[in-house]
C-alpha positions as CSV (number, residue, x, y, z in Angstrom):
1,M,-65.1,-21.9,-46.7
2,I,-62.4,-22.1,-49.4
3,Q,-62.4,-18.2,-49.7
4,S,-61.9,-17.9,-45.9
5,K,-58.9,-20.3,-45.9
6,S,-57.4,-18.3,-48.8
7,N,-57.8,-15.1,-46.8
8,L,-56.1,-16.7,-43.8
9,I,-53.1,-17.9,-45.9
10,V,-52.7,-14.4,-47.4
11,T,-52.8,-12.8,-43.9
12,I,-50.1,-15.2,-42.6
13,I,-47.8,-14.4,-45.5
14,L,-48.3,-10.6,-45.0
15,I,-47.5,-10.9,-41.3
16,S,-44.4,-13.0,-42.0
17,L,-43.1,-10.5,-44.6
18,T,-43.7,-7.7,-42.1
19,V,-41.7,-9.5,-39.3
20,F,-38.8,-10.4,-41.6
21,Q,-38.7,-6.8,-42.9
22,S,-38.5,-5.5,-39.3
23,F,-35.6,-7.8,-38.5
24,G,-33.9,-7.0,-41.8
25,Q,-34.0,-3.3,-41.0
26,Q,-31.9,-4.0,-37.8
27,K,-28.5,-3.8,-39.6
28,T,-26.6,-2.0,-36.8
29,F,-25.7,-3.4,-33.4
30,T,-27.4,-1.7,-30.5
31,G,-26.4,-3.7,-27.5
32,N,-23.4,-3.7,-25.1
33,P,-20.2,-4.3,-27.2
34,D,-18.2,-5.7,-24.2
35,T,-20.8,-8.2,-23.2
36,A,-21.4,-9.2,-26.8
37,F,-17.7,-9.6,-27.4
38,E,-17.3,-11.9,-24.4
39,K,-20.2,-14.1,-25.6
40,A,-18.6,-14.2,-29.1
41,R,-15.3,-15.3,-27.6
42,E,-17.1,-18.1,-25.7
43,L,-18.6,-19.2,-29.0
44,A,-15.3,-19.2,-30.7
45,F,-13.6,-21.3,-28.1
46,N,-16.5,-23.7,-28.0
47,K,-16.0,-24.7,-31.7
48,Q,-18.8,-22.4,-32.9
49,R,-16.5,-20.2,-34.9
50,K,-19.0,-19.2,-37.6
51,Q,-21.5,-17.9,-35.1
52,A,-18.8,-16.1,-33.3
53,Q,-17.6,-14.4,-36.5
54,D,-21.1,-13.4,-37.3
55,S,-21.5,-11.8,-33.9
56,L,-18.2,-10.0,-34.1
57,L,-19.0,-8.6,-37.5
58,F,-22.4,-7.4,-36.2
59,I,-20.7,-5.6,-33.3
60,L,-18.3,-3.9,-35.8
61,T,-21.2,-2.4,-37.7
62,K,-21.6,0.0,-34.7
63,Y,-18.0,0.0,-33.4
64,P,-15.7,-0.4,-36.5
65,D,-12.7,0.8,-34.5
66,Y,-13.1,-1.5,-31.6
67,L,-9.7,-2.9,-32.4
68,D,-9.7,-5.8,-29.9
69,I,-12.8,-7.2,-31.5
70,R,-11.4,-6.8,-35.1
71,S,-8.1,-8.4,-34.0
72,F,-9.9,-11.4,-32.5
73,L,-12.0,-11.7,-35.7
74,A,-8.8,-11.7,-37.7
75,S,-7.4,-14.5,-35.4
76,T,-10.4,-16.7,-35.9
77,Y,-10.1,-16.3,-39.7
78,A,-6.4,-17.3,-39.4
79,W,-7.3,-20.4,-37.3
80,D,-9.8,-21.4,-40.0
81,G,-7.3,-21.0,-42.7
82,N,-9.0,-17.9,-44.2
83,Y,-5.7,-16.1,-44.4
84,K,-6.9,-13.5,-46.9
85,K,-9.7,-12.4,-44.6
86,A,-7.4,-12.4,-41.7
87,R,-4.8,-10.3,-43.6
88,K,-7.5,-7.7,-44.3
89,E,-8.5,-7.3,-40.7
90,F,-5.0,-7.3,-39.3
91,S,-4.1,-4.6,-41.9
92,Y,-7.0,-2.4,-40.7
93,V,-6.0,-2.8,-37.0
94,L,-2.3,-2.0,-37.6
95,K,-3.1,1.0,-39.7
96,K,-5.2,2.4,-36.9
97,D,-2.7,1.6,-34.2
98,S,0.8,0.4,-35.2
99,N,1.9,-0.1,-31.6
100,R,0.0,-3.3,-31.0
101,K,2.8,-5.8,-30.7
102,T,0.5,-8.9,-30.3
103,D,-1.2,-8.0,-33.6
104,W,2.1,-7.6,-35.4
105,I,3.0,-11.1,-34.2
106,A,-0.4,-12.6,-35.1
107,A,-0.3,-10.9,-38.6
108,I,3.2,-12.3,-39.3
109,N,2.1,-15.8,-38.2
110,N,-0.8,-15.5,-40.5
111,E,1.6,-14.9,-43.4
112,L,3.8,-17.8,-42.4
113,W,0.8,-20.1,-42.1
114,S,-0.4,-19.1,-45.5
115,E,3.0,-20.0,-46.9
116,S,3.8,-16.4,-47.8
117,P,7.3,-16.1,-46.3
118,F,8.3,-13.0,-48.2
119,A,5.2,-11.1,-47.0
120,A,5.9,-12.4,-43.5
121,L,9.5,-11.1,-43.8
122,D,8.4,-7.7,-45.0
123,M,5.9,-7.5,-42.2
124,A,8.5,-8.5,-39.6
125,N,10.8,-5.8,-40.8
126,N,8.0,-3.2,-40.5
127,A,7.2,-4.4,-37.0
128,L,10.8,-4.0,-36.0
129,K,10.6,-0.3,-36.9
130,H,8.0,0.1,-34.1
131,F,9.6,-2.5,-31.8
132,P,13.3,-2.3,-32.4
133,K,15.3,-5.4,-31.4
134,D,12.2,-7.1,-30.0
135,L,13.1,-10.7,-29.4
136,D,9.7,-12.2,-30.3
137,I,9.5,-10.4,-33.6
138,L,13.2,-11.2,-34.4
139,Y,12.4,-14.9,-33.9
140,L,9.5,-14.6,-36.4
141,R,11.8,-12.8,-38.8
142,A,14.2,-15.7,-38.6
143,K,11.4,-18.1,-39.5
144,A,10.4,-15.9,-42.4
145,E,14.0,-15.8,-43.6
146,E,14.4,-19.6,-43.4
147,Y,11.1,-20.2,-45.2
148,S,12.1,-17.7,-48.0
149,N,15.3,-19.8,-48.7
150,N,17.6,-17.6,-46.6
151,P,18.7,-20.0,-43.8
152,E,22.0,-18.2,-43.4
153,E,20.3,-14.9,-42.7
154,A,17.9,-16.7,-40.3
155,L,21.0,-18.0,-38.4
156,L,22.4,-14.5,-38.1
157,T,19.1,-13.2,-36.8
158,L,19.0,-16.0,-34.2
159,Q,22.5,-15.2,-33.1
160,S,21.5,-11.5,-32.6
161,I,18.7,-12.8,-30.3
162,L,21.1,-14.9,-28.3
163,K,23.5,-12.0,-27.9
164,K,20.7,-10.2,-26.0
165,N,19.5,-13.3,-24.1
166,S,21.9,-16.3,-24.2
167,N,19.3,-18.4,-22.3
168,D,16.5,-18.1,-24.8
169,Q,15.7,-21.8,-25.1
170,K,13.4,-21.4,-28.1
171,A,16.1,-19.5,-30.0
172,L,18.8,-22.0,-28.9
173,D,16.7,-25.0,-30.2
174,Y,16.0,-23.2,-33.5
175,K,19.7,-22.4,-33.9
176,L,20.6,-26.1,-33.5
177,K,17.9,-27.0,-36.1
178,L,19.2,-24.5,-38.6
179,I,22.8,-25.5,-38.1
180,N,21.7,-29.1,-38.8
181,T,19.9,-27.9,-41.9
182,L,22.9,-26.0,-43.1
183,S,25.2,-29.0,-42.6
184,Y,25.3,-29.8,-46.3
185,N,28.1,-32.4,-45.8
186,S,28.5,-35.5,-43.8
187,I,31.0,-38.4,-43.5
188,G,29.9,-41.7,-42.0
189,S,30.8,-45.3,-41.6
190,S,29.0,-48.6,-40.9
191,S,30.1,-52.0,-39.9
192,S,28.2,-55.2,-39.4
193,V,28.8,-58.9,-39.0
194,D,26.8,-62.0,-39.8
195,L,27.3,-65.0,-37.6
196,Y,26.1,-68.4,-39.0
197,S,24.9,-71.3,-36.9
198,S,26.7,-73.7,-39.3
199,V,28.4,-74.0,-42.6
200,F,29.9,-70.5,-43.0
201,D,32.4,-68.5,-41.1
202,P,31.4,-65.0,-39.9
203,M,31.0,-62.5,-42.7
204,Q,32.0,-58.8,-42.3
205,Y,30.5,-55.8,-44.1
206,H,32.0,-52.2,-43.9
207,T,31.1,-49.0,-45.6
208,L,32.7,-45.5,-45.7
209,K,30.5,-42.8,-47.2
210,Y,30.5,-39.1,-48.0
211,K,27.2,-37.3,-48.4
212,R,26.6,-33.9,-50.0
213,Q,23.2,-32.2,-49.8
214,T,22.5,-29.8,-52.8
215,K,19.4,-27.9,-53.8
216,Y,18.8,-30.5,-56.5
217,G,19.0,-33.4,-54.0
218,S,21.6,-35.5,-52.2
219,I,24.6,-37.3,-53.6
220,I,26.3,-40.2,-51.6
221,S,29.6,-41.8,-52.6
222,K,30.5,-45.0,-50.9
223,I,33.4,-47.4,-50.6
224,N,32.1,-50.9,-49.5
225,F,34.4,-53.5,-48.1
226,N,33.4,-57.2,-47.5
227,R,35.2,-60.1,-46.0
228,R,33.3,-63.3,-46.9
229,F,34.3,-66.9,-47.8
230,Q,37.8,-66.1,-46.6
231,E,38.1,-63.4,-49.3
232,N,38.3,-59.6,-49.2
233,G,36.6,-57.3,-51.8
234,F,35.9,-53.7,-52.5
235,Q,33.0,-52.0,-54.3
236,F,32.7,-48.3,-55.3
237,E,29.1,-47.0,-55.4
238,V,27.2,-43.7,-55.9
239,D,23.6,-43.0,-54.8
240,M,21.7,-39.9,-55.9
241,Y,18.2,-38.6,-54.9
242,P,17.4,-35.9,-57.4
243,K,14.3,-33.7,-56.8
244,I,12.1,-33.5,-59.8
245,V,9.0,-31.5,-58.7
246,K,7.3,-31.1,-55.4
247,G,6.2,-34.5,-54.1
248,L,8.2,-36.4,-56.7
249,Y,11.8,-37.4,-56.5
250,A,14.0,-40.3,-57.8
251,Y,16.7,-42.7,-56.6
252,L,19.6,-43.4,-59.0
253,N,22.4,-45.9,-58.2
254,F,25.6,-47.1,-59.9
255,G,28.4,-49.3,-58.6
256,M,31.5,-51.1,-59.8
257,A,33.7,-53.9,-58.4
258,D,36.3,-56.4,-59.4
259,T,35.6,-59.3,-57.1
260,F,33.1,-62.2,-57.0
261,L,31.9,-60.8,-53.6
262,Y,30.1,-58.0,-55.6
263,P,28.6,-57.7,-59.0
264,D,31.0,-56.3,-61.7
265,I,28.5,-53.5,-62.3
266,R,25.2,-52.7,-60.5
267,Y,22.8,-49.9,-61.4
268,G,19.2,-49.0,-60.6
269,A,16.5,-46.3,-60.6
270,E,13.3,-45.7,-58.7
271,L,10.6,-43.0,-58.6
272,F,9.0,-41.9,-55.3
273,K,5.6,-40.1,-55.4
274,S,3.8,-38.5,-52.4
275,L,0.0,-39.2,-52.3
276,P,-2.8,-37.8,-50.3
277,K,-3.4,-39.1,-46.7
278,S,0.3,-39.0,-46.0
279,L,1.0,-42.0,-48.3
280,E,4.1,-42.5,-50.5
281,I,4.5,-45.0,-53.4
282,S,7.5,-46.0,-55.4
283,V,8.4,-48.2,-58.3
284,G,11.8,-49.1,-59.8
285,F,14.4,-51.7,-60.7
286,R,17.9,-52.9,-59.9
287,A,20.4,-54.7,-62.1
288,L,23.3,-56.8,-61.0
289,K,25.8,-57.8,-63.7
290,Y,28.0,-60.9,-63.2
291,S,28.7,-63.3,-66.1
292,S,25.0,-62.5,-66.9
293,T,22.7,-59.7,-65.7
294,T,20.1,-60.3,-63.0
295,N,17.2,-57.8,-63.1
296,I,15.2,-57.1,-60.0
297,Y,12.0,-55.1,-59.9
298,T,11.0,-53.4,-56.7
299,G,8.3,-51.2,-55.3
300,S,7.2,-49.8,-52.0
301,L,4.2,-48.3,-50.2
302,G,4.8,-46.0,-47.2
303,W,2.4,-44.3,-44.8
304,Y,3.2,-41.6,-42.3
305,I,0.9,-41.5,-39.3
306,G,1.8,-39.1,-36.5
307,N,5.4,-39.8,-35.4
308,A,5.3,-43.3,-37.0
309,Y,6.1,-44.6,-40.4
310,W,5.0,-47.9,-42.0
311,S,6.3,-49.2,-45.2
312,F,6.2,-52.4,-47.3
313,R,8.8,-53.2,-50.0
314,T,8.9,-56.1,-52.4
315,Y,11.6,-57.4,-54.7
316,I,10.6,-59.5,-57.7
317,T,13.3,-61.4,-59.7
318,P,12.1,-62.9,-62.9
319,G,13.5,-66.3,-64.1
320,D,12.9,-69.0,-66.7
321,A,11.3,-71.2,-64.0
322,G,9.2,-68.4,-62.6
323,S,9.7,-65.3,-60.5
324,S,11.3,-65.2,-57.1
325,K,9.6,-62.8,-54.6
326,S,10.6,-61.3,-51.3
327,G,9.0,-58.7,-49.1
328,T,9.7,-56.7,-46.0
329,L,7.3,-54.8,-43.6
330,N,9.1,-52.0,-41.7
331,Y,7.9,-49.8,-38.9
332,R,9.6,-46.7,-37.5
333,K,8.8,-44.7,-34.4
334,Y,10.3,-41.2,-34.6
335,R,11.3,-39.2,-31.5
336,S,12.5,-35.6,-31.8
337,D,13.2,-35.7,-35.5
338,A,13.9,-37.9,-38.6
339,D,17.3,-38.9,-37.3
340,N,16.1,-40.2,-33.9
341,Y,13.9,-43.3,-34.2
342,F,13.4,-47.0,-33.4
343,S,12.8,-49.4,-36.2
344,I,11.6,-53.0,-36.5
345,S,11.1,-55.1,-39.6
346,V,10.0,-58.6,-40.7
347,G,10.5,-60.1,-44.0
348,T,10.3,-63.3,-46.1
349,G,12.0,-64.5,-49.2
350,F,15.6,-64.4,-50.6
351,S,16.8,-61.4,-52.6
352,P,20.0,-61.3,-54.6
353,L,20.1,-57.5,-54.1
354,I,20.7,-58.0,-50.4
355,N,22.8,-61.2,-50.8
356,Q,25.3,-59.9,-53.4
357,F,27.9,-62.3,-54.7
358,D,28.5,-64.3,-57.8
359,F,26.3,-67.4,-57.7
360,G,28.4,-69.2,-60.3
361,G,25.5,-69.6,-62.8
362,N,23.2,-71.0,-60.1
363,E,21.0,-67.9,-59.8
364,E,17.8,-69.7,-60.9
365,S,17.9,-72.1,-58.0
366,I,19.5,-69.9,-55.4
367,I,17.1,-66.9,-55.6
368,K,14.2,-69.3,-54.9
369,L,15.6,-70.2,-51.4
370,K,13.2,-69.9,-48.5
371,S,14.1,-67.3,-45.9
372,Q,12.5,-65.4,-43.0
373,K,14.1,-62.5,-41.2
374,F,13.6,-60.1,-38.3
375,N,15.5,-56.9,-37.7
376,M,15.5,-54.0,-35.2
377,G,17.5,-50.8,-34.9
378,Y,17.9,-47.8,-32.8
379,Y,19.2,-44.5,-34.1
380,F,20.0,-41.4,-32.1
381,T,21.9,-38.1,-32.3
382,S,24.0,-35.9,-30.0
383,S,22.4,-32.9,-28.4
384,N,23.6,-30.6,-31.2
385,K,22.3,-32.9,-33.9
386,Q,25.8,-33.0,-35.5
387,N,26.7,-36.6,-34.6
388,L,24.5,-39.6,-35.4
389,W,24.7,-43.1,-34.2
390,G,22.8,-46.3,-34.9
391,T,22.8,-49.9,-33.7
392,T,21.1,-52.8,-35.4
393,F,20.4,-56.4,-34.6
394,G,18.8,-59.1,-36.8
395,I,18.1,-62.8,-37.1
396,A,17.3,-64.8,-40.2
397,H,16.3,-68.4,-40.9
398,Q,17.5,-69.3,-44.3
399,E,17.5,-72.4,-46.5
400,I,20.9,-73.9,-47.3
401,S,21.6,-73.5,-51.1
402,F,23.3,-76.9,-51.4
403,D,21.1,-78.8,-48.9
404,L,17.5,-77.7,-49.8
405,G,15.0,-78.3,-47.0
406,N,17.6,-77.7,-44.3
407,Y,18.2,-74.3,-42.7
408,F,20.8,-72.4,-40.8
409,W,20.4,-69.3,-38.5
410,I,22.1,-66.0,-39.2
411,Y,22.6,-63.5,-36.4
412,S,23.5,-60.0,-37.5
413,M,24.9,-57.1,-35.5
414,G,25.8,-53.6,-36.8
415,F,26.9,-50.1,-35.8
416,T,26.8,-46.9,-37.8
417,Y,28.2,-43.4,-37.2
418,E,27.9,-40.1,-39.1
419,V,29.1,-36.6,-38.5
420,K,27.6,-33.5,-40.2
421,F,29.5,-30.4,-41.1
422,R,29.1,-27.3,-43.2
């Protein structure tokens, strides 16, 4: 009985090996390539890309120069992020037939998606030898020029497109975007007023600023003017946002004034780091020097999700009697770009960084004042993206420094304007 079972197992193994060998010998496609191609396309568009690619490769064993199949295979590789494989297949197709415009376009896009703008630019220039002045290929060349740090050349390419077709909306939109990118300078102003329910007269805040964008980061110089407590005062301030490495940049600040409405000197620094999952974290400090120096430590956590941005920032001010803490949760909903958005924020706690003036040596008690606030803003641009406006409204419920336990309301309104130029 045992021997008969052993013979049966051996027989099954031999049959299995024979069957697998017969299948293994079928290394070349023998069916109808058109029918098989159509089924492979169905697989690809039904999220069964690997099976589709296997089918396409099998057809190509018999029909290696069926260029439509090889082109579609290259496209599926590009969709999956297998840019190297896609590049190999597109290269084969274009060597066989250099007059396939759709493949030139797909191949250029593959290089752009793989973050190889110089290769994309070279390929676009080669494509234009076969399709001189073709608007679709010129558009891709403009993208390659921008991504290879030649936005000025990209703008010239777009202008050549618009000379041939002034109604090309895609080129018009791209041109506006580039002009906005190339607007390295801007001048802006902002004005706001705080209206108090009791105790204080209205307080005014005004700023005039000039911003310069450089390859190392942006620099902003500001002249601040305040009218508070029936007094006027000026502050001169500089903000810098130097780029350090990809995903890491800094904020540096320095300001000077000769009025009790501002600190004599203020300075600060902060580091911002991008994290996975569209997160960003920062940590830094601010220092305000009056008769003595108040140090404030700050940090934030931001999260980009789709067209929305959430952030939480806290300020911690150490003192002999303990630390004062404040925090603000902010939400932004972006529209067409980063300059067009709606914002809303809520916060609690008093911060001497926001309420800057000489506390007359009473910092310890004042920075522990209780406060709650709510703010909202709307920011928008002109159609050419050169002019930017913003409106803000806020309300705060704050403890009175000389009447602890009692509060007043503060109603804030503001307006900002900025114009960009090259």
